[in-house]
MARBA-3410 file (N, C-alpha, C, O; in Angstrom, 1 decimal):
181
55.6,164.9,176.5,55.9,165.0,175.1,55.6,163.7,174.4,54.9,163.6,173.4 ~ 56.1,162.9,174.9,56.1,161.6,174.4,54.6,161.2,175.1,54.2,160.2,174.4 ~ 53.6,161.3,176.0,52.2,161.6,176.4,51.4,162.3,174.9,50.5,161.9,174.1 ~ 52.1,163.3,175.1,51.0,164.0,173.7,51.3,163.3,172.6,50.5,163.0,171.7 ~ 52.3,163.0,172.4,52.7,162.1,171.0,51.7,160.7,171.0,51.0,160.4,170.0
51.9,159.9,172.3,51.1,159.0,172.6,49.5,159.0,172.2,48.9,158.2,171.6 ~ 49.2,160.1,172.9,47.6,160.5,173.2,47.3,161.3,171.6,46.1,161.5,171.3 ~ 47.9,161.4,171.1,47.5,162.0,169.7,47.5,160.7,168.2,46.9,160.8,167.1 ~ 48.4,160.0,168.5,48.8,158.9,167.8,47.4,157.5,168.4,46.9,156.6,167.8 ~ 47.3,157.7,169.5,46.2,156.8,170.4,44.8,157.2,169.3,44.1,156.5,168.6
44.9,158.8,169.7,43.4,159.7,169.1,43.3,159.0,168.2,42.4,158.2,168.0 ~ 44.3,159.4,167.2,44.6,159.0,165.3,44.2,157.5,165.4,43.0,157.2,165.1 ~ 45.0,156.7,165.8,44.4,155.4,165.9,42.6,155.1,166.2,41.8,154.8,165.3 ~ 42.6,155.2,166.8,41.0,155.0,167.5,40.5,155.8,167.0,39.5,156.1,167.7 ~ 40.5,156.9,165.6,39.2,157.7,164.7,39.8,156.9,163.4,38.9,156.5,162.7
40.8,156.6,163.2,40.8,155.4,161.9,39.8,154.2,162.5,38.7,153.8,162.0 ~ 40.4,153.7,163.5,39.3,152.6,163.9,38.0,152.9,163.7,37.1,152.1,163.4 ~ 37.9,154.1,164.0,36.0,154.3,164.0,35.9,154.0,162.5,35.3,153.1,162.0 ~ 36.7,155.0,161.8,36.5,155.0,160.4,36.2,153.9,159.6,35.6,153.8,158.5 ~ 36.8,153.0,160.4,37.2,151.7,159.8,35.7,150.8,160.0,35.4,150.0,159.1
35.2,151.0,160.7,34.0,150.6,161.8,33.2,151.3,161.1,32.5,150.5,160.4 ~ 33.0,152.4,161.0,31.8,152.8,159.6,31.6,152.5,158.5,30.6,152.3,157.9 ~ 33.0,152.4,158.3,33.1,151.5,156.9,32.5,150.3,156.6,31.7,149.9,155.7 ~ 33.2,149.6,158.0,32.9,147.9,157.4,31.3,148.1,158.0,30.5,147.5,157.2 ~ 30.7,148.7,159.1,29.2,149.1,159.2,28.7,149.4,158.0,27.7,148.7,157.7
29.1,150.4,157.2,28.3,150.5,156.3,28.2,149.1,154.6,27.5,148.8,153.7 ~ 29.4,148.9,155.2,29.5,147.6,153.7,28.6,146.4,154.7,27.6,145.8,154.3 ~ 29.0,146.3,155.7,27.8,145.6,156.2,26.5,145.1,156.0,25.9,144.0,155.9 ~ 26.0,146.4,156.0,24.8,147.0,155.8,24.1,146.8,154.6,22.9,146.3,154.3 ~ 25.8,147.4,153.4,25.0,147.7,152.4,24.9,145.5,152.2,23.9,144.8,151.9
26.2,145.0,152.4,26.0,143.4,152.0,24.6,142.9,152.1,23.9,142.4,151.2 ~ 24.1,143.3,154.3,22.8,143.0,154.3,21.5,143.3,153.3,20.5,142.6,153.4 ~ 21.7,144.6,152.4,20.6,144.8,152.1,20.6,143.9,150.6,19.6,143.3,150.2 ~ 22.0,144.0,150.0,21.9,143.3,148.7,21.8,141.7,149.1,21.1,141.0,148.3 ~ 22.2,141.2,150.2,21.5,139.9,150.4,20.1,139.5,150.8,19.4,138.5,150.7
19.9,140.9,151.5,18.1,141.0,151.5,17.0,141.1,149.9,15.9,140.5,149.6 ~ 17.9,142.0,149.1,17.6,142.2,148.3,17.5,141.0,147.1,16.7,140.9,146.2 ~ 19.0,140.0,147.3,19.1,138.8,146.8,17.7,138.0,146.9,16.8,137.6,146.1 ~ 17.9,137.9,148.7,16.5,137.1,148.8,15.1,137.3,148.3,14.3,136.5,147.7 ~ 15.1,138.8,148.6,13.6,139.0,147.9,13.4,138.8,146.8,12.2,138.7,146.5
14.4,138.6,145.7,14.2,138.7,144.4,14.5,136.8,144.2,14.4,136.3,143.1 ~ 14.6,136.2,145.0,15.1,135.0,144.9,13.7,134.4,145.3,13.4,133.3,145.0 ~ 12.6,135.2,146.2,11.5,134.8,147.0,10.6,135.3,145.7,9.4,135.2,145.5 ~ 11.4,135.7,145.2,10.3,136.7,143.8,10.1,135.3,142.8,9.1,134.6,142.5 ~ 11.3,135.1,142.4,11.4,134.3,141.2,10.8,132.8,141.7,10.3,132.1,140.8
10.9,132.4,143.2,10.3,131.2,143.6,9.0,131.3,143.3,8.5,130.3,142.7 ~ 8.1,132.4,143.8,6.8,132.7,144.1,6.3,132.5,142.5,5.3,131.8,142.1 ~ 7.2,133.1,141.6,6.9,133.1,139.8,6.7,131.7,139.5,5.7,131.1,139.3 ~ 8.0,131.5,139.6,8.2,129.7,139.4,7.1,128.7,139.8,6.9,127.7,139.2 ~ 6.4,129.0,141.0,5.4,128.3,141.6,4.2,129.2,141.0,3.3,128.4,140.8
4.0,130.1,140.7,3.1,130.4,140.0,2.8,129.8,138.6,1.7,129.4,138.4 ~ 3.8,129.7,137.5,4.1,129.3,136.7,3.7,127.6,136.6,2.9,127.1,135.8 ~ 4.3,126.9,137.7,3.8,125.5,137.8,2.7,125.4,138.1,2.2,124.3,137.7 ~ 1.8,126.2,139.1,0.5,126.0,139.2,-0.3,126.2,137.7,-1.2,125.4,137.4 ~ 0.0,127.3,136.9,0.0,127.4,135.8,0.0,126.2,135.2,-1.0,125.7,134.7
0.8,125.9,135.1,1.1,124.8,134.0,0.9,123.7,134.1,1.2,122.8,133.3 ~ 0.1,123.4,135.5,-0.8,122.0,136.0,-2.0,122.4,135.6,-2.7,121.5,135.1 ~ -2.7,123.9,135.6,-3.5,124.3,135.8,-4.1,124.1,133.8,-5.1,123.7,133.3 ~ -2.9,124.5,133.4,-3.2,124.4,131.7,-3.1,123.1,131.0,-3.8,122.7,130.0 ~ -1.7,122.3,131.9,-2.1,120.6,131.5,-3.1,119.9,131.9,-3.1,118.6,131.7
-4.1,120.5,132.5,-5.5,119.9,133.5,-6.5,120.5,132.4,-7.1,119.7,131.7 ~ -6.6,121.9,132.1,-6.9,122.4,130.8,-7.1,121.4,129.6,-8.1,121.2,129.0 ~ -5.8,120.9,129.3,-5.7,120.3,128.1,-5.9,119.0,128.2,-5.7,118.3,127.2 ~ -6.3,118.6,129.4,-6.3,117.2,129.6,-8.4,117.5,129.8,-9.0,116.8,129.1 ~ -8.8,118.1,130.3,-10.4,118.5,130.0,-10.6,118.6,128.6,-11.3,117.8,127.9
-10.0,119.3,128.2,-10.3,119.8,126.6,-10.2,118.3,125.5,-10.9,118.2,124.4 ~ -9.2,117.2,126.2,-9.0,116.5,125.5,-10.4,115.2,125.7,-10.9,114.4,124.8 ~ -10.7,115.2,127.1,-11.3,113.9,127.4,-13.0,114.7,127.0,-14.0,114.1,126.9 ~ -13.0,116.0,127.0,-14.6,116.5,126.0,-14.0,116.1,124.9,-14.8,115.2,124.5 ~ -13.3,116.2,124.1,-13.3,116.3,122.4,-13.6,114.5,122.0,-14.4,114.2,121.0
-12.7,113.4,123.0,-13.1,112.3,122.8,-14.6,112.3,123.0,-15.4,112.0,122.2 ~ -14.9,112.8,124.5,-16.6,112.5,124.4,-17.6,113.2,123.3,-18.7,112.7,123.0 ~ -17.0,114.3,122.7,-17.9,114.7,121.8,-17.7,113.4,120.5,-18.5,112.7,119.9 ~ -16.9,113.5,120.5,-16.2,112.2,119.4,-17.2,111.3,119.3,-17.9,111.3,118.3 ~ -17.4,110.3,120.5,-17.9,109.5,120.6,-19.2,109.1,120.1,-19.7,108.2,119.4
-19.7,111.0,121.2,-21.0,111.1,121.0,-21.6,111.0,119.2,-22.6,110.4,118.7 ~ -20.5,112.0,118.4,-20.9,111.7,117.1,-20.9,110.2,116.7,-21.9,109.6,116.3 ~ -19.9,109.8,116.7,-20.2,108.5,116.0,-21.3,107.7,116.2,-21.9,107.1,115.3 ~ -21.7,107.7,117.6,-23.1,107.4,117.7,-24.2,107.7,117.1,-25.1,107.0,116.6 ~ -24.1,109.0,117.0,-25.4,109.5,116.1,-25.4,109.2,114.3,-26.2,108.9,113.4
-23.8,109.4,114.5,-23.8,108.8,112.5,-24.5,107.5,112.7,-25.5,107.2,112.1 ~ -23.7,106.6,113.7,-24.1,105.5,113.4,-26.1,105.3,113.8,-26.9,104.4,113.4 ~ -26.2,106.0,114.3,-28.0,105.8,114.6,-28.6,106.5,113.1,-29.6,106.1,112.7 ~ -27.8,107.7,112.2,-28.0,108.5,111.1,-28.0,107.6,110.5,-28.8,107.6,109.5 ~ -27.0,106.3,110.7,-26.7,105.8,109.1,-28.0,103.9,109.1,-28.6,103.1,108.3
-28.0,104.0,110.5,-29.2,103.3,111.0,-30.4,103.1,110.3,-31.1,102.2,109.9 ~ -30.5,104.8,110.4,-32.3,105.2,109.9,-31.9,105.2,108.5,-32.7,104.4,107.8 ~ -31.1,105.6,107.9,-31.1,106.0,106.4,-31.1,104.6,106.0,-31.6,104.4,104.9 ~ -30.7,103.4,106.7,-30.7,102.2,105.7,-32.1,101.8,105.9,-32.7,101.1,105.1 ~ -32.7,102.4,107.3,-34.2,101.4,107.1,-34.9,102.4,106.0,-35.7,101.7,105.2
-34.9,103.5,105.9,-35.9,104.5,104.7,-35.2,104.0,103.6,-35.9,103.5,102.7 ~ -34.4,104.0,103.5,-33.7,103.0,102.1,-34.2,102.2,101.8,-34.6,102.1,100.6 ~ -34.5,100.9,102.9,-34.7,99.6,103.1,-36.3,99.8,102.7,-36.9,99.2,101.9 ~ -36.9,100.6,103.4,-38.2,101.0,103.4,-38.8,101.3,101.8,-39.9,100.8,101.4 ~ -38.2,102.0,101.3,-38.2,102.9,100.1,-38.3,101.2,99.0,-39.2,100.7,98.3
-36.8,100.8,99.5,-36.9,99.7,98.3,-38.0,98.4,98.2,-38.3,97.5,97.4 ~ -38.3,98.6,99.4,-39.6,97.5,99.3,-41.1,98.0,99.0,-42.1,97.3,99.1 ~ -41.1,99.1,98.8,-42.2,100.3,98.4,-42.1,100.2,96.8,-43.2,100.0,96.2 ~ -41.0,100.2,96.2,-40.6,100.0,94.6,-40.6,99.0,94.4,-41.2,98.7,93.4 ~ -40.2,97.8,95.2,-40.4,95.9,95.0,-42.5,96.0,95.0,-43.0,95.3,94.0
-43.3,96.5,95.7,-44.5,96.6,95.8,-44.8,97.4,94.7,-45.2,96.6,93.8 ~ -44.7,98.4,94.3,-45.1,99.3,93.0,-44.9,98.5,91.5,-45.8,98.2,90.7 ~ -43.4,98.2,91.3,-43.6,97.1,90.5,-45.0,95.8,90.1,-45.5,95.6,89.0 ~ -45.0,95.2,91.6,-45.6,93.9,91.5,-46.9,94.9,91.4,-47.3,94.3,90.4 ~ -47.5,95.5,91.6,-48.6,95.9,91.3,-49.1,96.6,89.9,-50.2,96.9,89.5
-47.6,96.8,89.1,-47.6,97.2,87.6,-47.5,96.1,87.1,-48.1,96.1,86.0 ~ -47.2,95.3,87.4,-47.0,93.4,87.4,-48.7,93.0,87.3,-49.2,92.6,86.2 ~ -49.1,93.2,88.2,-50.6,92.5,88.5,-51.8,93.4,87.0,-52.6,92.9,86.3 ~ -51.4,94.8,86.9,-51.8,95.7,86.1,-52.0,95.1,84.8,-53.0,94.9,84.1 ~ -50.7,94.9,84.6,-50.7,94.3,83.0,-51.2,93.2,82.8,-51.6,93.0,81.7
-51.4,92.0,84.0,-51.5,90.8,84.0,-53.3,90.8,83.8,-53.7,90.0,83.0 ~ -54.3,91.8,84.6,-54.8,91.9,84.6,-55.8,92.5,82.7,-56.8,92.3,82.0 ~ -54.9,93.2,82.5,-55.0,93.8,80.9,-55.0,92.7,80.3,-56.0,92.3,79.8 ~ -53.3,91.6,80.3,-53.7,90.7,79.4,-54.4,89.3,79.6,-54.4,88.3,78.9 ~ -55.2,89.4,81.0,-56.2,88.3,81.1,-57.4,89.1,79.9,-57.6,88.7,78.8
-57.9,89.9,80.3,-58.7,90.7,79.3,-58.8,90.5,77.6,-59.6,90.2,76.8 ~ -57.5,91.0,77.6,-57.0,90.8,76.3,-57.4,89.2,75.6,-57.7,88.9,74.5 ~ -57.2,88.2,76.7,-57.1,87.0,76.1,-58.4,86.2,76.2,-58.7,85.1,75.7 ~ -59.1,87.1,76.9,-60.4,86.2,76.9,-61.5,87.4,75.8,-62.6,86.9,75.5 ~ -61.1,88.8,75.3,-61.4,89.5,73.9,-61.2,88.1,72.8,-62.0,87.7,72.1
-59.8,87.6,72.8,-59.8,87.1,71.3,-59.9,85.3,71.5,-59.5,84.5,70.7 ~ -60.4,85.0,73.1,-61.3,83.4,73.0,-62.3,83.8,72.6,-62.7,82.8,72.0 ~ -63.1,84.6,72.6,-64.4,84.6,71.8,-64.3,84.5,70.0,-65.2,84.0,69.3 ~ -63.4,84.8,69.6,-63.0,84.7,68.0,-62.1,83.4,67.7,-62.4,82.6,66.8 ~ -60.8,83.3,68.8,-59.6,82.4,68.5,-59.6,81.5,69.6,-58.7,81.8,70.3
-60.1,80.7,69.9,-60.3,80.0,71.1,-58.8,79.4,71.0,-57.9,80.2,71.3 ~ -58.6,78.4,70.7,-56.8,77.6,70.5,-56.4,78.5,70.6,-56.3,78.7,71.8 ~ -55.9,79.7,70.0,-54.4,80.8,70.4,-55.1,81.4,71.6,-54.2,82.0,72.2 ~ -56.0,81.6,72.1,-56.3,82.1,73.4,-56.0,81.2,74.2,-55.3,81.6,75.2 ~ -56.4,80.1,74.2,-55.4,79.2,75.5,-54.8,78.4,75.6,-54.6,77.5,76.5
-54.0,78.9,74.1,-52.0,79.2,74.2,-52.0,80.1,74.8,-51.9,80.2,76.0 ~ -52.2,81.1,74.1,-51.6,82.4,75.2,-52.1,82.7,76.5,-51.8,83.8,77.0 ~ -53.1,81.7,77.3,-53.0,81.7,78.6,-52.6,80.6,79.4,-52.7,80.7,80.6 ~ -52.2,79.8,79.0,-50.9,78.6,79.2,-49.5,79.1,79.1,-48.7,78.8,80.0 ~ -49.0,80.1,77.8,-48.6,81.1,78.3,-48.0,81.9,79.3,-46.8,82.1,79.6
-49.4,82.3,80.0,-49.6,83.7,80.8,-49.6,82.9,81.8,-48.9,83.5,82.6 ~ -49.9,81.8,82.1,-49.8,80.5,83.3,-48.7,80.4,83.8,-48.5,80.7,85.0 ~ -47.6,80.1,82.9,-46.4,79.5,82.9,-45.3,81.0,83.3,-44.6,80.8,84.3 ~ -45.2,82.0,82.7,-44.8,82.9,83.0,-45.4,83.4,84.5,-44.6,84.1,85.2 ~ -46.0,83.3,84.6,-46.8,84.0,85.8,-46.4,83.0,87.4,-46.1,83.5,88.5
-46.3,81.8,87.1,-45.9,80.7,88.3,-44.6,80.9,88.4,-44.0,81.0,89.5 ~ -43.8,81.2,86.7,-42.1,81.1,87.4,-41.5,82.1,87.9,-40.4,82.1,88.3 ~ -42.7,83.6,88.0,-42.4,84.4,88.7,-42.5,84.1,90.4,-41.7,84.5,91.3 ~ -43.3,83.5,90.4,-43.5,82.8,91.8,-44.3,84.1,92.5,-43.7,84.4,93.6 ~ -45.2,84.6,92.2,-45.7,85.7,92.5,-47.1,84.8,93.6,-47.7,83.7,93.5
-47.1,85.7,94.4,-48.1,85.0,95.5,-48.4,85.8,96.8,-47.6,86.1,97.6 ~ -49.8,86.1,97.1,-50.2,86.6,97.7,-49.8,87.4,99.0,-50.2,88.4,99.4 ~ -48.9,86.7,99.4,-47.8,87.0,101.0,-47.0,87.9,100.6,-46.3,88.5,101.5 ~ -46.9,88.4,98.8,-46.3,89.5,98.5,-46.4,90.7,98.5,-45.7,91.6,98.4 ~ -48.1,90.5,98.9,-48.8,92.0,99.1,-49.3,92.4,100.8,-50.3,93.0,101.1
-48.6,92.0,101.2,-49.2,91.8,102.6,-48.9,93.2,103.1,-49.3,93.4,104.3 ~ -48.1,94.3,102.5,-48.2,95.3,103.6,-49.1,96.5,102.6,-48.6,97.6,102.6 ~ -50.1,96.2,102.0,-51.0,96.7,101.2,-52.0,97.0,101.8,-51.6,96.7,102.9 ~ -53.1,97.5,101.9,-54.3,97.5,102.1,-55.2,96.3,102.0,-54.8,95.3,101.5 ~ -55.9,96.3,102.4,-57.1,94.8,102.7,-57.6,95.2,101.2,-57.2,94.4,100.4
-58.2,95.9,100.9,-58.4,96.4,98.9,-58.1,95.5,98.0,-58.4,94.6,97.2 ~ -56.9,96.5,98.5,-55.2,96.3,97.3,-54.8,94.3,97.4,-54.2,93.7,96.5 ~ -55.1,93.8,98.7,-54.8,93.1,98.9,-55.6,91.7,98.0,-55.1,90.7,97.4 ~ -57.1,92.0,98.3,-58.3,91.5,97.9,-58.0,91.4,96.0,-58.0,90.5,95.3 ~ -58.0,93.0,95.8,-57.7,93.3,94.1,-56.2,92.2,93.6,-55.9,92.0,92.4
-55.6,91.9,94.5,-54.1,91.4,93.8,-54.6,89.8,94.0,-54.4,89.0,93.1 ~ -55.2,89.4,94.9,-56.1,88.0,95.0,-56.7,87.7,93.7,-56.6,86.7,92.9 ~ -57.2,88.5,93.6,-58.2,88.5,92.2,-58.1,88.0,90.8,-58.6,87.2,90.1 ~ -56.5,89.4,90.9,-56.1,88.9,89.5,-55.0,87.5,89.8,-54.8,86.8,88.8 ~ -54.5,87.2,90.6,-53.3,86.0,90.6,-54.1,84.8,90.4,-53.7,83.9,89.7
-55.7,84.9,91.2,-56.5,83.8,90.6,-57.1,83.9,89.3,-57.0,82.8,88.8 ~ -57.5,84.5,88.8,-57.8,85.2,87.5,-57.1,84.3,86.6,-57.9,83.8,85.8 ~ -55.4,84.0,86.3,-54.8,83.9,85.5,-55.2,82.1,85.5,-55.9,81.6,84.5 ~ -54.7,81.4,86.7,-55.3,80.0,86.7,-56.2,79.7,86.4,-56.4,78.5,86.2 ~ -57.3,80.7,86.4,-59.1,80.3,86.0,-59.5,80.7,84.5,-60.5,80.1,84.0
-58.7,81.7,84.0,-59.0,81.6,82.4,-58.0,80.3,81.8,-58.5,79.6,80.9 ~ -56.9,80.0,82.2,-56.2,78.9,81.6,-57.4,77.7,81.7,-57.8,77.1,80.7 ~ -57.7,77.5,82.9,-58.5,76.2,83.0,-59.9,76.5,82.1,-60.0,75.8,81.1 ~ -60.5,77.1,82.3,-61.6,77.8,81.4,-61.4,77.4,80.0,-61.9,76.5,79.5 ~ -60.7,78.1,79.6,-60.3,78.1,78.2,-59.6,76.5,78.0,-60.2,76.0,77.1
-59.0,75.8,78.3,-58.4,74.9,78.2,-59.9,73.4,78.2,-60.2,72.5,77.4 ~ -60.6,73.8,79.6,-61.6,72.9,79.3,-62.8,73.1,78.4,-63.5,72.3,77.8 ~ -63.0,74.5,78.5,-64.2,74.6,76.8,-63.1,73.9,75.2,-63.4,73.6,74.1 ~ -62.2,74.1,75.8,-61.2,73.0,74.3,-61.6,71.8,74.1,-62.0,71.7,72.9 ~ -61.8,70.8,74.9,-62.3,69.6,74.8,-64.1,69.8,74.6,-64.8,68.8,74.7
-64.4,70.9,74.5,-66.3,70.6,74.3,-66.5,70.9,73.2,-67.6,70.8,72.7
END
């Protein structure tokens, strides 16, 4: 009987130990699965972080490239702006030069008319015409009009300007010398 009880107790203990072993194995497997799952999750998180770091580096590189491109564009725009400004100044200076030439042409035209008017007056009033010719010559000399001022004109216009410039001095000389006669 004692053997039966001892055998039953042994059997019972072995059964209990087997159940505990199974529970232990189940718990161990579930912990291993849990650890494996956590390792997979950690690996996925690490991969996601690495991908994010690469993306951030790529985004940073993209931003740097964009800023570099914007800097180059800004530099090119400044160069274009400066060249446009120089071009504008060139045309503005050219326009002002043309305006001055136009003003000088009008002045010469008016002087030619004055010379003709003084010549007409000299036929009837030589002293007054001489006085007017002297005034015109003094004003003309004060304006310092020279043929060099007309160098941008055509040859024909330069000849016309020279003729008028010389006519002022020759008119005064002619009228002044005729007073002595």
